[in-house]
C-alpha positions as CSV (number, residue, x, y, z in Angstrom):
1,M,94.7,-201.2,29.4
2,Q,93.2,-201.0,25.9
3,A,91.4,-197.8,24.9
4,S,88.5,-198.1,22.6
5,A,87.8,-195.5,20.0
6,L,84.6,-193.5,20.6
7,N,82.0,-194.0,17.9
8,R,79.7,-191.0,17.7
9,R,76.8,-193.0,16.2
10,E,77.0,-195.7,19.0
11,T,77.3,-193.1,21.7
12,L,74.3,-191.1,20.5
13,G,72.3,-194.4,20.1
14,G,73.2,-195.4,23.6
15,L,72.3,-192.0,24.9
16,A,69.0,-192.1,23.1
17,A,68.2,-195.5,24.5
18,L,69.0,-194.3,28.0
19,L,66.8,-191.2,27.6
20,G,64.1,-193.4,26.1
21,A,64.2,-195.7,29.1
22,S,63.9,-192.7,31.4
23,T,60.7,-191.6,29.7
24,L,59.0,-195.0,29.9
25,P,55.9,-195.2,32.1
26,A,56.8,-196.2,35.6
27,D,55.0,-199.5,35.4
28,V,57.1,-200.8,32.4
29,L,60.1,-202.0,34.4
30,A,57.7,-203.1,37.2
31,K,55.9,-205.4,34.8
32,A,59.2,-206.7,33.5
33,A,60.2,-207.4,37.1
34,K,57.0,-209.4,37.7
35,A,57.1,-211.2,34.3
36,D,58.2,-214.9,34.5
37,V,59.8,-214.9,31.1
38,R,62.6,-217.5,30.9
39,L,65.4,-217.9,28.4
40,P,66.3,-221.5,27.6
41,A,67.8,-223.0,30.8
42,P,71.5,-223.0,29.7
43,I,71.3,-219.4,28.5
44,Q,69.4,-218.4,31.7
45,S,72.1,-219.9,33.9
46,L,74.8,-218.3,31.8
47,A,73.1,-214.9,32.1
48,S,72.7,-215.4,35.9
49,A,76.4,-216.4,36.3
50,Y,77.5,-213.4,34.2
51,A,75.3,-211.0,36.2
52,D,76.5,-212.5,39.5
53,T,80.1,-212.2,38.4
54,L,79.7,-208.6,37.3
55,M,77.8,-207.6,40.5
56,P,78.2,-210.2,43.2
57,R,76.6,-210.2,46.6
58,T,78.9,-208.4,49.1
59,D,77.7,-206.4,52.0
60,T,75.0,-205.3,49.6
61,P,72.7,-207.4,47.4
62,G,74.1,-208.7,44.2
63,A,72.6,-208.8,40.7
64,V,70.9,-212.2,41.3
65,D,69.3,-210.9,44.5
66,A,68.0,-207.8,42.6
67,G,66.4,-210.0,39.9
68,V,68.6,-208.9,37.1
69,P,68.6,-212.3,35.2
70,R,64.8,-212.3,35.3
71,L,64.6,-208.6,34.1
72,F,67.2,-209.4,31.4
73,A,65.1,-212.3,30.1
74,A,61.9,-210.2,30.1
75,L,63.6,-207.3,28.3
76,L,65.1,-209.6,25.7
77,A,61.6,-211.1,25.1
78,D,59.6,-207.9,25.1
79,W,61.9,-204.9,24.4
80,A,65.0,-205.9,22.4
81,S,64.9,-205.8,18.6
82,P,65.9,-209.1,16.9
83,Q,69.3,-207.6,16.1
84,T,69.9,-206.5,19.7
85,R,68.7,-209.8,21.1
86,A,71.0,-211.7,18.7
87,S,74.0,-209.5,19.5
88,V,73.6,-209.8,23.3
89,L,73.0,-213.5,23.2
90,E,76.0,-214.0,20.9
91,A,78.1,-212.0,23.4
92,L,77.0,-214.4,26.2
93,Q,77.8,-217.4,24.0
94,K,81.3,-216.0,23.4
95,I,81.9,-215.6,27.1
96,D,80.7,-219.2,27.6
97,G,83.1,-220.4,24.8
98,A,86.0,-218.5,26.3
99,A,85.5,-220.2,29.7
100,G,86.5,-223.5,28.2
101,T,85.4,-227.0,29.4
102,G,82.1,-227.0,31.2
103,G,81.3,-223.4,30.3
104,F,81.2,-220.1,32.3
105,A,78.2,-221.0,34.5
106,A,79.9,-224.2,35.7
107,K,82.9,-222.4,37.1
108,S,83.3,-221.2,40.7
109,A,82.8,-217.5,41.4
110,A,86.5,-217.1,41.8
111,Q,87.2,-218.8,38.5
112,R,84.6,-216.7,36.7
113,R,86.1,-213.5,38.2
114,A,89.6,-214.5,37.1
115,M,88.4,-215.3,33.6
116,L,86.1,-212.3,33.2
117,A,88.7,-209.6,34.1
118,P,91.0,-210.2,31.1
119,Y,88.0,-211.1,28.9
120,D,86.4,-207.8,29.6
121,Q,89.5,-205.9,28.8
122,A,90.1,-207.8,25.5
123,N,86.6,-207.6,24.3
124,F,85.3,-204.2,25.4
125,A,85.6,-202.9,21.8
126,D,82.9,-205.5,20.8
127,T,79.6,-203.7,20.5
128,G,77.6,-206.8,21.5
129,Y,79.7,-207.4,24.6
130,R,79.6,-203.7,25.6
131,R,75.8,-203.7,25.1
132,L,75.4,-206.8,27.3
133,R,77.6,-205.4,30.0
134,E,75.8,-202.0,30.0
135,L,72.4,-203.7,30.0
136,M,73.3,-205.8,33.1
137,L,74.7,-202.8,34.9
138,V,71.7,-200.5,34.1
139,L,69.3,-203.2,35.2
140,Y,71.1,-203.7,38.5
141,Y,71.5,-200.0,39.3
142,S,67.9,-199.3,38.3
143,S,66.6,-202.0,40.6
144,E,65.4,-201.2,44.1
145,P,68.4,-202.9,45.8
146,G,70.8,-201.3,43.4
147,A,69.4,-197.8,43.8
148,T,68.7,-197.8,47.5
149,V,71.3,-200.2,49.1
150,E,74.3,-200.2,46.7
151,L,73.8,-196.5,45.9
152,R,72.4,-193.8,48.1
153,Y,69.0,-192.5,47.3
154,E,67.1,-189.6,48.8
155,H,63.8,-188.7,47.1
156,A,63.9,-185.1,48.3
157,P,67.5,-184.3,49.3
158,G,68.2,-181.5,51.7
159,A,70.3,-178.4,51.2
160,F,73.4,-178.4,49.0
161,E,76.5,-179.3,50.9
162,P,79.7,-178.5,48.9
163,S,82.1,-180.2,51.3
164,V,80.8,-183.5,52.4
165,P,83.5,-185.8,54.0
166,I,84.1,-189.0,52.0
167,T,84.7,-192.1,54.0
168,A,84.8,-195.8,53.2
169,Q,81.1,-196.0,54.0
170,T,80.1,-193.2,51.6
171,R,78.0,-194.5,48.7
172,A,77.4,-192.9,45.3
173,W,74.1,-191.3,44.7
174,A,71.4,-193.1,42.7
175,G,69.3,-191.4,40.0
176,A,69.9,-190.4,36.4
177,G,73.5,-189.2,37.3
178,Y,74.8,-192.7,37.9
179,I,74.5,-193.5,34.2
């Protein structure tokens, strides 16, 4: 496994972006979720295929079920700086190019998973790719299905329990701690 060097400036920038997102008014992501902003069709299907491969439907809803591709398009249109937008879209295009004939979206789910695992490892040092991956994951785990079905959410948790048994059915907790 290839280790990437930590870059203090990128780390602080990412932390600032996450903190900034947590201070947004509650209706900002809700508006983005309702927005019907679309990327050009080939890019929209590529973003959907990537999100679906990263977080597929299992016994819980996947990224497509949670509306991640739609949120992704809305955030690129209304939130991302031109540099961020270009960087993220370039990362998607590189994934498509690496998939070979027909492109990434045309592959079966199994083929996409098989291609993405080594691609992820080889390209994790690329800032654009890391930003794309992080954005897709944050959008999913910030969505209602991601936070309440994939993760466990309790608005007002009960007493502190220091020794909770962990089973195969135990889910991680949602909230700011998952980031």
